[in-house]
N, C-alpha and C positions, 0 to 999 in steps of 0.2 A: 501202961504207956510210959515210955522212957522220957525223962525230962533232964536237961542239963543247963547249967548256967555257965557262960563263958564270955570272955571279953568281946569277941567279935565273931559274927556269923557271916560267912561268905556264901552267896547263893550263885552257883554256876561254876563248873570246872573246866571252862575253856581257857584260852591263853590269858585273858584278862583276870579271871578268877584265880588261876594258879599263880600268876605273877604277883597279884596282890597277896596271896598266901606266902609266897617266897619273901616278899618285902616285910611282911609282919613277922615272919620267922627271924629275919635279921634284926628286927626291933625287939625280939623276945616277947611279943604280944600273943597270948594264947588265943586260938581261934579254932573253929570247925568250918570245913568247906563241904557244902552239900551239893552233890551232883546227881541229877536224875538218872543218867545212864549207868550202865554197869561196867564202863571202861573209860573224849574231846581231843589221847592219840600218841603215836610214836614221836610226833614232832615236839611234844612238850614233856617227854619222859625225863629230860634233864632237869626240869623244874620240879617234877614230882619227887625225884630222888633227893632233893634238897629240903623237902618239907617233912616235918616230923611224922613218923608212922602213927596211924590212928587218928590223924586230924582230918583226913578225907573220908567222907561217907558216901559211897556209891549207892545206887538204887534209892535215892532220897529226893524225890520230887517235892518241891515246896508248893503247898496249896493255899496257905494263908500267912499274911504278915499283919500282926496286930500291934498297935501302939498302946503301951501300958504306962503306968506311972513310973518313970525313971528307967524304963527299958523297952525293948521290942521283943515280942514273942513270935517266933517262926515255927510254923507247924508243917510237918512232913506227912504226906499221904494224899488222900483223895478228898475233895470237898464233900461236905455233908456226911462224912464218915469220921469215926474216932481217929485222931492222928496217931500215926505209928511212933512218932517222936516229936518233942518240942524243945526249942532252944531259946533261952533267955539271954539277951545281950544288950548292953548299952548302945552298941553300934552294929549296923548291918551294912555289908557291901553287896549291892544288887548287881552282879556281873552277868546279867542276861540282856539280850536285845530288848529294848523298851516295849516294842510291840508284843513280843512273846510274854513279857512280864504282865502287861496290862490285860492280855487275853486269857492268861492261865492262872493268875494268882489273885486271890481275894484280899484287898487291902481294907483293914478296919482301923479307924474310920475311913470312909471312902476318900479317895483322892479327889481333888478338885476336877470339875468338868474340863477345864482348860488343859490341865496336865494330862488327864486320861486321854483326851483327844490328840494331844501332841504326841503321846507315846504310841498311840495306835496309827498315827500317820507316818511314823518312822519305819519305813520298810527295812526288814532285815536283809542286809547285803548278802547275796548268794543264796538266800533261803529258798527261792523258787527254782534253783538251778539243779541240773543233773550232770554227773561227770562219769567218764569211763577211763579205764587204764588197761591196755593190752600189753602183755609181757612177752618178750621174744628172746631167743638165745643170743642173737647178735643184732646190732643196729644196721641191718642190711641196706636200709634206705640211704645211709651215708655212703656206702660203697658205690651207689648210683649217682652220687653227687647231690642228693636231696637233703634239705635241712630238717625235714620232718614236720615243718609248719605248713598248715593248709587252712583255707577258709572256703566254705562251701554254702551254697543256697539250695543244694539238692541232696536229699538224704537226711537222716536224723541228726547228723553232726554238722554244727556250724563253725566249729573252731577246733583245730587239732595242733598238737605240739609234740616235739621230741621230749619225752619225760625221762630220758636216760641219765645215768651218771656219765661223766665225761669220758673216762678211760676204762672203766670196768663196770660190770653189771650191777644191778639189773638194768636191762634195756627195755624201752617201751614207748608206745605212743599214748598220749593222753589228751583229753579235751572235753568240750561241753556240748550238750545236745542243743539243737535249735528248734525244739518242739515245746510248746507251752505245757506247763505242768498238768493241766486238766486233760491233755491228750496223750500223756505218757503212760498208757495202760499196757500191761503185758511185758514183763521184763525179758522173757525168752524171745518174743518176737522182736523187741528192740535190739537185743543182742545180735540176732541174726542180721538185722538190717544194718547195724553198725559195722559188722564184719564184711558185709557185702560192699559197703561204701569204702572201707579201708582198702579192700582189695582193688577197687576201681581206681583209687588214687595211688597206692603204693605197690601194687602188684599182688599176685595170688598168695604169696607168703604171708601177707597181712591177715588173711582169713584163717590162719592156723596159729594163733598165739599159744604160748605155753600155759598162760593163765589169763583170766579176764575178770575185771572188777567193775562194778557198776554201783553208783550211789546216787539216789534221788533224794536231795535234802527237802524237797517240797513235801515228801511223805513222812518226814521225821517230826513227830509231835513235839519233841523237845527242841526243835529248831525253827519250824515254820508254823504259821497259822493260815486259815483260809484267805486272809487278806494278802498273803504272800504268793498266792497262786499265779496271778498275772505277772508276766516277765517284766523285769526292769530294762529299759533301753538306754539309760544313762546312769552314771554314778550320782547318788544323792549328795547333797551338801549336808553333812551330819554335824550335830552339835548337841549339847545337853538338852533334853526335852523341855520345851517351854523356857529355855534358858536356865533351868534349875539343875544344879549338880547334886541335889539331895532333897529330901523331904523330912518333915517332922523335926524341924530345927537341927537338921544334919544327922539325925539318928540313923537314917537310911540314906546311903550315898550311892549314886549311879556310877557303874563302871561298865565296861563292854565297848567294843570298837565303835558302835553306832552312837555312843554318847561322847566321843572324843572331841576336843576343841580343834584338833588337827589330825589329818590322816584318817578320818572316820571311814570305817569299813575295811581298813587294812590292818596288818599285824601291828604296825607302828601305833595305830590308833588304840588298839587293845592295850598295848603297854603304857601309852600315855594316860589313858583313863584309869588304869590300875594304880599308877603312881599317884595320881591326883586323889584317889579314894583312900589309898593306904597311908 
């Protein structure tokens, strides 16, 4: 088993975790960033390029966080199995949605009942959503005087937008499904239904995209939990869980958009919470 001692361990490689890593790089604070997936995206490549090579570890799901004398021990792997790696740090930045952290990570000693319940009640914004992107050679709907924006109560799509660059490709239509997560079974059938609906709104050319992408975050175990399956009908008022920005005398600090004091659930909230923690 691999064990490393380092100043700071960051858990989560989304925008908040990577921005915290970027800020620590500027402060010359050694750190390791643990990301469960094998790639969180093109949007934040610019931050990754400014972080020292070797400081980001992919395929590293955290299963346990233990409070020790003078440090925190973070274990990577699966619960009830020998960890694949462990990291000792005096400080940890937990850049995960609180609900996901409470549902997937064992805290030793246990967190208080009040804090655990507060974390579980904080729905992960967008976790229960599914999104599509249909790519076309030209934004032909603009030539017909259409904006590309549509809202519908018939068909799988509830919200559609022009997802194109302004003056050059790629060109496409994008939006969100209007079907609860529990009923989104069968990607192929959903794809066909989406194309039929696009053709009904934008004309037959919409049924023949160059490429088609579909992402259901409710099925991503490193994004959503079973508690995130019911759809959100309004944006929650986010804040640090139970009013706490950290635990264990500040050795573990909360980051992530859902823990922000302002703009919770948005990109700005992810940045604000990372600044606070870093």
